SELUM-19354 format. One record per residue (C-alpha): residue number from 1; y, x, z. Coordinates in steps of 0.1 Angstrom, whole numbers, plus 5000, padded with zeros to 4 digits. Example, Ala and Ser with C-alpha at 12.3 -4.5 7.8 and 13.67 -1.06 7.14 Angstrom:
2
+-----+------+------+------+
| num |   py |   px |   pz |
+-----+------+------+------+
|   1 | 4955 | 5123 | 5078 |
|   2 | 4989 | 5137 | 5071 |
+-----+------+------+------+
# end
This chain:
487
+-----+------+------+------+
| num |   py |   px |   pz |
+-----+------+------+------+
|   1 | 8130 | 1021 | 5059 |
|   2 | 8116 | 1001 | 5092 |
|   3 | 8091 | 1018 | 5116 |
|   4 | 8072 | 0987 | 5109 |
|   5 | 8074 | 0995 | 5068 |
|   6 | 8062 | 1034 | 5074 |
|   7 | 8033 | 1024 | 5092 |
|   8 | 8027 | 0993 | 5067 |
|   9 | 8029 | 1016 | 5037 |
|  10 | 8007 | 1041 | 5056 |
|  11 | 7980 | 1019 | 5061 |
|  12 | 7984 | 1005 | 5022 |
|  13 | 7979 | 1046 | 5012 |
|  14 | 7949 | 1047 | 5035 |
|  15 | 7935 | 1013 | 5018 |
|  16 | 7941 | 1027 | 4985 |
|  17 | 7927 | 1061 | 4989 |
|  18 | 7893 | 1045 | 4999 |
|  19 | 7893 | 1020 | 4970 |
|  20 | 7905 | 1042 | 4942 |
|  21 | 7901 | 1084 | 4952 |
|  22 | 7863 | 1082 | 4963 |
|  23 | 7843 | 1108 | 4940 |
|  24 | 7807 | 1103 | 4940 |
|  25 | 7796 | 1123 | 4966 |
|  26 | 7815 | 1107 | 4990 |
|  27 | 7802 | 1073 | 4977 |
|  28 | 7764 | 1089 | 4986 |
|  29 | 7777 | 1097 | 5020 |
|  30 | 7756 | 1083 | 5048 |
|  31 | 7761 | 1049 | 5062 |
|  32 | 7775 | 1063 | 5096 |
|  33 | 7806 | 1079 | 5081 |
|  34 | 7814 | 1046 | 5062 |
|  35 | 7810 | 1030 | 5093 |
|  36 | 7836 | 1057 | 5108 |
|  37 | 7857 | 1049 | 5084 |
|  38 | 7859 | 1017 | 5084 |
|  39 | 7864 | 1019 | 5123 |
|  40 | 7895 | 1044 | 5118 |
|  41 | 7911 | 1016 | 5095 |
|  42 | 7904 | 0990 | 5123 |
|  43 | 7924 | 1010 | 5149 |
|  44 | 7952 | 1015 | 5123 |
|  45 | 7954 | 0978 | 5115 |
|  46 | 7956 | 0971 | 5155 |
|  47 | 7977 | 0999 | 5159 |
|  48 | 8000 | 0984 | 5137 |
|  49 | 7997 | 0951 | 5151 |
|  50 | 7999 | 0953 | 5187 |
|  51 | 8027 | 0981 | 5186 |
|  52 | 8049 | 0961 | 5160 |
|  53 | 8066 | 0945 | 5186 |
|  54 | 8077 | 0984 | 5198 |
|  55 | 8094 | 0991 | 5163 |
|  56 | 8106 | 0960 | 5154 |
|  57 | 8144 | 0956 | 5167 |
|  58 | 8146 | 0940 | 5201 |
|  59 | 8171 | 0909 | 5206 |
|  60 | 8204 | 0923 | 5230 |
|  61 | 8201 | 0903 | 5262 |
|  62 | 8234 | 0889 | 5275 |
|  63 | 8239 | 0900 | 5313 |
|  64 | 8249 | 0865 | 5327 |
|  65 | 8226 | 0835 | 5339 |
|  66 | 8216 | 0813 | 5312 |
|  67 | 8229 | 0833 | 5284 |
|  68 | 8210 | 0833 | 5248 |
|  69 | 8188 | 0861 | 5259 |
|  70 | 8175 | 0838 | 5285 |
|  71 | 8170 | 0808 | 5260 |
|  72 | 8190 | 0783 | 5272 |
|  73 | 8225 | 0772 | 5261 |
|  74 | 8248 | 0772 | 5292 |
|  75 | 8283 | 0779 | 5287 |
|  76 | 8304 | 0800 | 5303 |
|  77 | 8335 | 0785 | 5331 |
|  78 | 8364 | 0796 | 5319 |
|  79 | 8404 | 0787 | 5325 |
|  80 | 8422 | 0789 | 5300 |
|  81 | 8460 | 0777 | 5291 |
|  82 | 8491 | 0780 | 5270 |
|  83 | 8518 | 0804 | 5279 |
|  84 | 8553 | 0801 | 5266 |
|  85 | 8584 | 0819 | 5269 |
|  86 | 8617 | 0794 | 5257 |
|  87 | 8648 | 0814 | 5252 |
|  88 | 8678 | 0805 | 5271 |
|  89 | 8694 | 0776 | 5255 |
|  90 | 8668 | 0772 | 5234 |
|  91 | 8663 | 0730 | 5246 |
|  92 | 8640 | 0700 | 5238 |
|  93 | 8639 | 0662 | 5244 |
|  94 | 8625 | 0647 | 5279 |
|  95 | 8588 | 0646 | 5276 |
|  96 | 8580 | 0672 | 5254 |
|  97 | 8550 | 0695 | 5257 |
|  98 | 8560 | 0722 | 5282 |
|  99 | 8539 | 0753 | 5298 |
| 100 | 8537 | 0781 | 5316 |
| 101 | 8560 | 0808 | 5314 |
| 102 | 8549 | 0841 | 5300 |
| 103 | 8569 | 0852 | 5331 |
| 104 | 8548 | 0833 | 5356 |
| 105 | 8517 | 0840 | 5338 |
| 106 | 8519 | 0879 | 5343 |
| 107 | 8533 | 0871 | 5380 |
| 108 | 8502 | 0853 | 5386 |
| 109 | 8482 | 0880 | 5370 |
| 110 | 8497 | 0908 | 5391 |
| 111 | 8491 | 0886 | 5422 |
| 112 | 8457 | 0880 | 5414 |
| 113 | 8446 | 0921 | 5405 |
| 114 | 8424 | 0937 | 5432 |
| 115 | 8416 | 0968 | 5414 |
| 116 | 8427 | 0972 | 5379 |
| 117 | 8452 | 0962 | 5357 |
| 118 | 8447 | 0973 | 5317 |
| 119 | 8479 | 0968 | 5297 |
| 120 | 8480 | 0973 | 5255 |
| 121 | 8511 | 0974 | 5241 |
| 122 | 8541 | 0983 | 5210 |
| 123 | 8571 | 0995 | 5234 |
| 124 | 8584 | 0989 | 5266 |
| 125 | 8620 | 0977 | 5275 |
| 126 | 8617 | 0955 | 5306 |
| 127 | 8649 | 0971 | 5325 |
| 128 | 8684 | 0962 | 5316 |
| 129 | 8693 | 0995 | 5310 |
| 130 | 8666 | 1001 | 5281 |
| 131 | 8693 | 0982 | 5261 |
| 132 | 8728 | 0992 | 5268 |
| 133 | 8750 | 0970 | 5272 |
| 134 | 8733 | 0938 | 5286 |
| 135 | 8746 | 0930 | 5322 |
| 136 | 8737 | 0891 | 5321 |
| 137 | 8710 | 0878 | 5347 |
| 138 | 8683 | 0873 | 5316 |
| 139 | 8669 | 0901 | 5319 |
| 140 | 8661 | 0897 | 5355 |
| 141 | 8625 | 0880 | 5350 |
| 142 | 8619 | 0918 | 5332 |
| 143 | 8631 | 0939 | 5360 |
| 144 | 8613 | 0922 | 5381 |
| 145 | 8577 | 0929 | 5365 |
| 146 | 8587 | 0964 | 5363 |
| 147 | 8597 | 0962 | 5400 |
| 148 | 8562 | 0947 | 5409 |
| 149 | 8545 | 0977 | 5385 |
| 150 | 8565 | 1008 | 5400 |
| 151 | 8553 | 0997 | 5432 |
| 152 | 8519 | 1002 | 5427 |
| 153 | 8531 | 1042 | 5427 |
| 154 | 8547 | 1039 | 5462 |
| 155 | 8527 | 1022 | 5487 |
| 156 | 8547 | 0989 | 5480 |
| 157 | 8525 | 0961 | 5502 |
| 158 | 8492 | 0969 | 5484 |
| 159 | 8468 | 0992 | 5498 |
| 160 | 8447 | 1006 | 5480 |
| 161 | 8468 | 1006 | 5450 |
| 162 | 8461 | 0996 | 5416 |
| 163 | 8443 | 1014 | 5388 |
| 164 | 8470 | 1010 | 5362 |
| 165 | 8461 | 1020 | 5329 |
| 166 | 8485 | 1014 | 5297 |
| 167 | 8477 | 1018 | 5261 |
| 168 | 8509 | 1022 | 5236 |
| 169 | 8519 | 1028 | 5206 |
| 170 | 8540 | 1059 | 5197 |
| 171 | 8578 | 1062 | 5212 |
| 172 | 8605 | 1054 | 5184 |
| 173 | 8642 | 1065 | 5190 |
| 174 | 8646 | 1027 | 5190 |
| 175 | 8620 | 1026 | 5219 |
| 176 | 8616 | 1062 | 5235 |
| 177 | 8592 | 1043 | 5266 |
| 178 | 8614 | 1054 | 5292 |
| 179 | 8596 | 1031 | 5314 |
| 180 | 8565 | 1038 | 5308 |
| 181 | 8575 | 1076 | 5316 |
| 182 | 8587 | 1064 | 5350 |
| 183 | 8553 | 1047 | 5359 |
| 184 | 8539 | 1079 | 5348 |
| 185 | 8561 | 1099 | 5369 |
| 186 | 8560 | 1080 | 5398 |
| 187 | 8518 | 1076 | 5398 |
| 188 | 8523 | 1040 | 5394 |
| 189 | 8497 | 1042 | 5361 |
| 190 | 8480 | 1060 | 5335 |
| 191 | 8497 | 1061 | 5304 |
| 192 | 8483 | 1075 | 5267 |
| 193 | 8499 | 1071 | 5233 |
| 194 | 8482 | 1062 | 5202 |
| 195 | 8493 | 1077 | 5170 |
| 196 | 8481 | 1057 | 5143 |
| 197 | 8499 | 1078 | 5115 |
| 198 | 8473 | 1105 | 5123 |
| 199 | 8445 | 1078 | 5120 |
| 200 | 8456 | 1056 | 5094 |
| 201 | 8490 | 1072 | 5073 |
| 202 | 8510 | 1048 | 5091 |
| 203 | 8507 | 1015 | 5114 |
| 204 | 8513 | 1011 | 5150 |
| 205 | 8495 | 0995 | 5180 |
| 206 | 8508 | 0960 | 5177 |
| 207 | 8487 | 0945 | 5203 |
| 208 | 8500 | 0923 | 5235 |
| 209 | 8474 | 0924 | 5259 |
| 210 | 8468 | 0926 | 5298 |
| 211 | 8433 | 0928 | 5314 |
| 212 | 8428 | 0923 | 5351 |
| 213 | 8397 | 0931 | 5366 |
| 214 | 8374 | 0924 | 5341 |
| 215 | 8385 | 0882 | 5350 |
| 216 | 8418 | 0875 | 5333 |
| 217 | 8435 | 0884 | 5309 |
| 218 | 8470 | 0872 | 5288 |
| 219 | 8469 | 0877 | 5249 |
| 220 | 8499 | 0863 | 5228 |
| 221 | 8530 | 0874 | 5209 |
| 222 | 8550 | 0890 | 5241 |
| 223 | 8563 | 0925 | 5240 |
| 224 | 8566 | 0945 | 5275 |
| 225 | 8602 | 0937 | 5269 |
| 226 | 8627 | 0920 | 5289 |
| 227 | 8638 | 0898 | 5258 |
| 228 | 8603 | 0884 | 5254 |
| 229 | 8604 | 0867 | 5289 |
| 230 | 8641 | 0847 | 5283 |
| 231 | 8654 | 0855 | 5247 |
| 232 | 8627 | 0851 | 5222 |
| 233 | 8603 | 0826 | 5218 |
| 234 | 8564 | 0838 | 5222 |
| 235 | 8531 | 0817 | 5221 |
| 236 | 8500 | 0831 | 5246 |
| 237 | 8474 | 0822 | 5266 |
| 238 | 8461 | 0829 | 5298 |
| 239 | 8426 | 0837 | 5305 |
| 240 | 8414 | 0831 | 5341 |
| 241 | 8380 | 0835 | 5360 |
| 242 | 8365 | 0842 | 5323 |
| 243 | 8345 | 0870 | 5329 |
| 244 | 8321 | 0874 | 5296 |
| 245 | 8355 | 0867 | 5274 |
| 246 | 8375 | 0891 | 5296 |
| 247 | 8348 | 0920 | 5292 |
| 248 | 8345 | 0914 | 5258 |
| 249 | 8385 | 0918 | 5249 |
| 250 | 8383 | 0951 | 5274 |
| 251 | 8361 | 0967 | 5245 |
| 252 | 8391 | 0966 | 5223 |
| 253 | 8413 | 0980 | 5247 |
| 254 | 8386 | 1004 | 5257 |
| 255 | 8387 | 1018 | 5222 |
| 256 | 8424 | 1019 | 5224 |
| 257 | 8420 | 1044 | 5255 |
| 258 | 8399 | 1061 | 5239 |
| 259 | 8416 | 1069 | 5206 |
| 260 | 8447 | 1078 | 5233 |
| 261 | 8431 | 1102 | 5247 |
| 262 | 8410 | 1114 | 5215 |
| 263 | 8417 | 1151 | 5199 |
| 264 | 8402 | 1140 | 5166 |
| 265 | 8421 | 1128 | 5137 |
| 266 | 8394 | 1101 | 5128 |
| 267 | 8382 | 1068 | 5144 |
| 268 | 8350 | 1074 | 5155 |
| 269 | 8318 | 1054 | 5148 |
| 270 | 8318 | 1031 | 5176 |
| 271 | 8290 | 1035 | 5202 |
| 272 | 8272 | 1001 | 5217 |
| 273 | 8294 | 1007 | 5246 |
| 274 | 8322 | 0991 | 5222 |
| 275 | 8298 | 0966 | 5202 |
| 276 | 8298 | 0929 | 5207 |
| 277 | 8277 | 0897 | 5205 |
| 278 | 8304 | 0874 | 5194 |
| 279 | 8322 | 0868 | 5168 |
| 280 | 8326 | 0840 | 5138 |
| 281 | 8285 | 0831 | 5133 |
| 282 | 8276 | 0838 | 5168 |
| 283 | 8307 | 0828 | 5192 |
| 284 | 8305 | 0830 | 5228 |
| 285 | 8300 | 0791 | 5241 |
| 286 | 8327 | 0782 | 5267 |
| 287 | 8333 | 0755 | 5294 |
| 288 | 8372 | 0756 | 5292 |
| 289 | 8389 | 0742 | 5321 |
| 290 | 8359 | 0721 | 5339 |
| 291 | 8349 | 0700 | 5308 |
| 292 | 8355 | 0706 | 5276 |
| 293 | 8332 | 0726 | 5254 |
| 294 | 8343 | 0751 | 5231 |
| 295 | 8328 | 0783 | 5213 |
| 296 | 8353 | 0813 | 5213 |
| 297 | 8357 | 0848 | 5200 |
| 298 | 8380 | 0878 | 5196 |
| 299 | 8389 | 0894 | 5163 |
| 300 | 8405 | 0928 | 5161 |
| 301 | 8424 | 0946 | 5131 |
| 302 | 8425 | 0968 | 5112 |
| 303 | 8387 | 0971 | 5102 |
| 304 | 8379 | 1005 | 5113 |
| 305 | 8387 | 0991 | 5149 |
| 306 | 8366 | 0965 | 5151 |
| 307 | 8331 | 0979 | 5162 |
| 308 | 8297 | 0970 | 5157 |
| 309 | 8295 | 0928 | 5156 |
| 310 | 8329 | 0923 | 5157 |
| 311 | 8346 | 0901 | 5136 |
| 312 | 8376 | 0914 | 5118 |
| 313 | 8412 | 0896 | 5124 |
| 314 | 8416 | 0889 | 5086 |
| 315 | 8383 | 0872 | 5086 |
| 316 | 8391 | 0854 | 5113 |
| 317 | 8422 | 0836 | 5101 |
| 318 | 8401 | 0834 | 5065 |
| 319 | 8375 | 0813 | 5079 |
| 320 | 8397 | 0792 | 5103 |
| 321 | 8417 | 0781 | 5070 |
| 322 | 8383 | 0779 | 5048 |
| 323 | 8367 | 0757 | 5073 |
| 324 | 8397 | 0733 | 5078 |
| 325 | 8390 | 0697 | 5069 |
| 326 | 8425 | 0679 | 5067 |
| 327 | 8454 | 0705 | 5084 |
| 328 | 8465 | 0742 | 5089 |
| 329 | 8492 | 0744 | 5106 |
| 330 | 8505 | 0781 | 5110 |
| 331 | 8533 | 0793 | 5127 |
| 332 | 8542 | 0831 | 5129 |
| 333 | 8575 | 0849 | 5124 |
| 334 | 8572 | 0868 | 5090 |
| 335 | 8550 | 0856 | 5064 |
| 336 | 8546 | 0880 | 5031 |
| 337 | 8514 | 0883 | 5006 |
| 338 | 8524 | 0921 | 5006 |
| 339 | 8519 | 0951 | 5018 |
| 340 | 8556 | 0959 | 5029 |
| 341 | 8558 | 0987 | 5051 |
| 342 | 8545 | 1014 | 5023 |
| 343 | 8570 | 1030 | 5003 |
| 344 | 8557 | 1009 | 4974 |
| 345 | 8553 | 0975 | 4979 |
| 346 | 8515 | 0960 | 4972 |
| 347 | 8503 | 0930 | 4962 |
| 348 | 8481 | 0914 | 4994 |
| 349 | 8470 | 0875 | 4984 |
| 350 | 8443 | 0869 | 5008 |
| 351 | 8458 | 0847 | 5032 |
| 352 | 8485 | 0831 | 5004 |
| 353 | 8450 | 0828 | 4981 |
| 354 | 8431 | 0808 | 5012 |
| 355 | 8459 | 0785 | 5017 |
| 356 | 8464 | 0777 | 4980 |
| 357 | 8426 | 0771 | 4978 |
| 358 | 8425 | 0746 | 5006 |
| 359 | 8459 | 0725 | 4997 |
| 360 | 8445 | 0725 | 4962 |
| 361 | 8407 | 0721 | 4960 |
| 362 | 8401 | 0704 | 4989 |
| 363 | 8431 | 0683 | 4997 |
| 364 | 8441 | 0703 | 5035 |
| 365 | 8477 | 0696 | 5043 |
| 366 | 8493 | 0732 | 5048 |
| 367 | 8527 | 0732 | 5070 |
| 368 | 8544 | 0768 | 5077 |
| 369 | 8569 | 0773 | 5102 |
| 370 | 8581 | 0806 | 5098 |
| 371 | 8608 | 0824 | 5113 |
| 372 | 8646 | 0832 | 5101 |
| 373 | 8667 | 0855 | 5121 |
| 374 | 8696 | 0884 | 5112 |
| 375 | 8664 | 0906 | 5105 |
| 376 | 8649 | 0882 | 5080 |
| 377 | 8646 | 0900 | 5045 |
| 378 | 8656 | 0871 | 5017 |
| 379 | 8630 | 0880 | 4995 |
| 380 | 8604 | 0865 | 5017 |
| 381 | 8616 | 0830 | 5001 |
| 382 | 8606 | 0837 | 4969 |
| 383 | 8568 | 0843 | 4979 |
| 384 | 8572 | 0810 | 5004 |
| 385 | 8586 | 0786 | 4976 |
| 386 | 8560 | 0802 | 4952 |
| 387 | 8538 | 0786 | 4977 |
| 388 | 8558 | 0752 | 4985 |
| 389 | 8565 | 0746 | 4945 |
| 390 | 8519 | 0737 | 4943 |
| 391 | 8527 | 0704 | 4961 |
| 392 | 8525 | 0673 | 4943 |
| 393 | 8516 | 0640 | 4951 |
| 394 | 8504 | 0633 | 4920 |
| 395 | 8476 | 0659 | 4925 |
| 396 | 8471 | 0653 | 4961 |
| 397 | 8487 | 0687 | 4971 |
| 398 | 8508 | 0686 | 5001 |
| 399 | 8524 | 0720 | 5012 |
| 400 | 8555 | 0723 | 5034 |
| 401 | 8573 | 0750 | 5047 |
| 402 | 8602 | 0752 | 5072 |
| 403 | 8623 | 0779 | 5086 |
| 404 | 8628 | 0778 | 5125 |
| 405 | 8659 | 0789 | 5137 |
| 406 | 8668 | 0804 | 5175 |
| 407 | 8703 | 0793 | 5181 |
| 408 | 8724 | 0821 | 5192 |
| 409 | 8762 | 0821 | 5211 |
| 410 | 8786 | 0847 | 5211 |
| 411 | 8768 | 0868 | 5238 |
| 412 | 8737 | 0861 | 5227 |
| 413 | 8742 | 0871 | 5193 |
| 414 | 8749 | 0907 | 5206 |
| 415 | 8718 | 0911 | 5222 |
| 416 | 8698 | 0935 | 5196 |
| 417 | 8662 | 0918 | 5181 |
| 418 | 8666 | 0883 | 5204 |
| 419 | 8668 | 0850 | 5195 |
| 420 | 8642 | 0846 | 5176 |
| 421 | 8607 | 0824 | 5172 |
| 422 | 8580 | 0857 | 5175 |
| 423 | 8548 | 0832 | 5171 |
| 424 | 8516 | 0839 | 5156 |
| 425 | 8496 | 0813 | 5160 |
| 426 | 8475 | 0784 | 5133 |
| 427 | 8459 | 0755 | 5148 |
| 428 | 8435 | 0730 | 5125 |
| 429 | 8418 | 0701 | 5130 |
| 430 | 8388 | 0719 | 5148 |
| 431 | 8401 | 0756 | 5152 |
| 432 | 8428 | 0773 | 5178 |
| 433 | 8439 | 0807 | 5165 |
| 434 | 8464 | 0826 | 5187 |
| 435 | 8469 | 0862 | 5178 |
| 436 | 8496 | 0893 | 5180 |
| 437 | 8501 | 0902 | 5147 |
| 438 | 8523 | 0889 | 5117 |
| 439 | 8514 | 0876 | 5085 |
| 440 | 8516 | 0904 | 5058 |
| 441 | 8493 | 0929 | 5047 |
| 442 | 8506 | 0959 | 5069 |
| 443 | 8491 | 0943 | 5102 |
| 444 | 8454 | 0939 | 5090 |
| 445 | 8455 | 0973 | 5070 |
| 446 | 8465 | 0999 | 5094 |
| 447 | 8482 | 0980 | 5122 |
| 448 | 8464 | 0971 | 5160 |
| 449 | 8460 | 0935 | 5166 |
| 450 | 8439 | 0908 | 5181 |
| 451 | 8431 | 0874 | 5178 |
| 452 | 8417 | 0844 | 5200 |
| 453 | 8396 | 0818 | 5180 |
| 454 | 8390 | 0785 | 5199 |
| 455 | 8368 | 0759 | 5183 |
| 456 | 8361 | 0727 | 5193 |
| 457 | 8323 | 0715 | 5195 |
| 458 | 8306 | 0685 | 5183 |
| 459 | 8302 | 0682 | 5218 |
| 460 | 8340 | 0675 | 5227 |
| 461 | 8347 | 0642 | 5235 |
| 462 | 8385 | 0649 | 5252 |
| 463 | 8411 | 0644 | 5230 |
| 464 | 8431 | 0665 | 5254 |
| 465 | 8423 | 0700 | 5247 |
| 466 | 8432 | 0736 | 5238 |
| 467 | 8438 | 0730 | 5204 |
| 468 | 8456 | 0696 | 5207 |
| 469 | 8479 | 0713 | 5232 |
| 470 | 8489 | 0740 | 5206 |
| 471 | 8490 | 0712 | 5178 |
| 472 | 8516 | 0695 | 5201 |
| 473 | 8536 | 0727 | 5203 |
| 474 | 8535 | 0728 | 5167 |
| 475 | 8548 | 0696 | 5156 |
| 476 | 8575 | 0698 | 5183 |
| 477 | 8591 | 0727 | 5167 |
| 478 | 8584 | 0714 | 5134 |
| 479 | 8602 | 0681 | 5143 |
| 480 | 8629 | 0700 | 5162 |
| 481 | 8666 | 0706 | 5153 |
| 482 | 8657 | 0741 | 5151 |
| 483 | 8633 | 0742 | 5120 |
| 484 | 8649 | 0731 | 5088 |
| 485 | 8637 | 0724 | 5052 |
| 486 | 8630 | 0760 | 5028 |
| 487 | 8654 | 0755 | 5006 |
+-----+------+------+------+
# end
């Protein structure tokens, strides 16, 4: 019950007592006493009226000029561009969409960093020696990024050095995270490790995030891995000169940092420092690349890591599908309507059901571009075929699925966990979603990930937007020689 209601009920009790509880003796009291009682009632009413603004929740003011707290709708300037890794040997025809490489994006962030750099990562294998037997020059970009980070600890050309913090998932036999051990021992970075089994029984920190100086960030599918720069197809965004959105994603990193330092075995109830005002219902209002009006917000998973106000990542995906009018295009490495990493598989139909409803009930054209590589599970085809089998021209149901295969020569075949389309994005007629999670239930129930949702507004007049860029990437890949129909 709010303080307002408590006082209101108290006032009602006083009035009822005067109406019903008076005995004959009280009714015969002098008029002066009656007047005094009336004055008390009036005083209580005035206290309630004048004090109600104190007891009612106050609106949170945004700490930027022109924000909603000031009653204005000034959009926040942001430079946002798509960032890709195109594996060596994967080529497209001249004139195909092409964007900044992940390697160049990370170098730009390192060049622009003045005081601090926060990195959230699944694992670290930036050096050739992290993958024994690799001697070709495709490891060079990863080696360069690692050298730049390591130089932060031994002086290099930067004075004073950056404050680098790294939040990583638990090391494993496959990924012992020797890179971060070296960075920590050299004094180049502070490193914390998150144990998701401690909090959720299973799961990992699957986020791939760089945050620089509360001004710039990278978010996408690329791990801290040399293969993510030259041998794996990746998709992300580079966000620059965008203070409010960067501060908001920084709150999610701060959760990781807290958990990495915590001795508790439970996720806390996040206080106001981790809360956000921006979500699906109330997105941040952005002016992207000088002239494009967009609404945006950041989602996160699993639900216990979504502080107050934060849209859960699954809800962000479902809302994006449910709001589509004409089409939904999805490119992800894995797609399963299951919890697949538990000992006993569990049916997890939420995204699958949303796609079926969109296609069947609203006539939305659905296209899925799912990866196929040496680690794909053939059982995935059963669920994909079940979805595609709904397609019917007579019933105006359009669902198409293709597999994307990254080619590999004899030497590339030997690279462990390489040569795959690792993208995790969705684009509709109004919305671009870029995330860090594969699409099976585990990634939304016990695994950490982040999604960036950008929506065009009715103010948008340009046909060349970040959303249209993402659509062009999808169409480029969908119509390429690397995409084959689901058999």
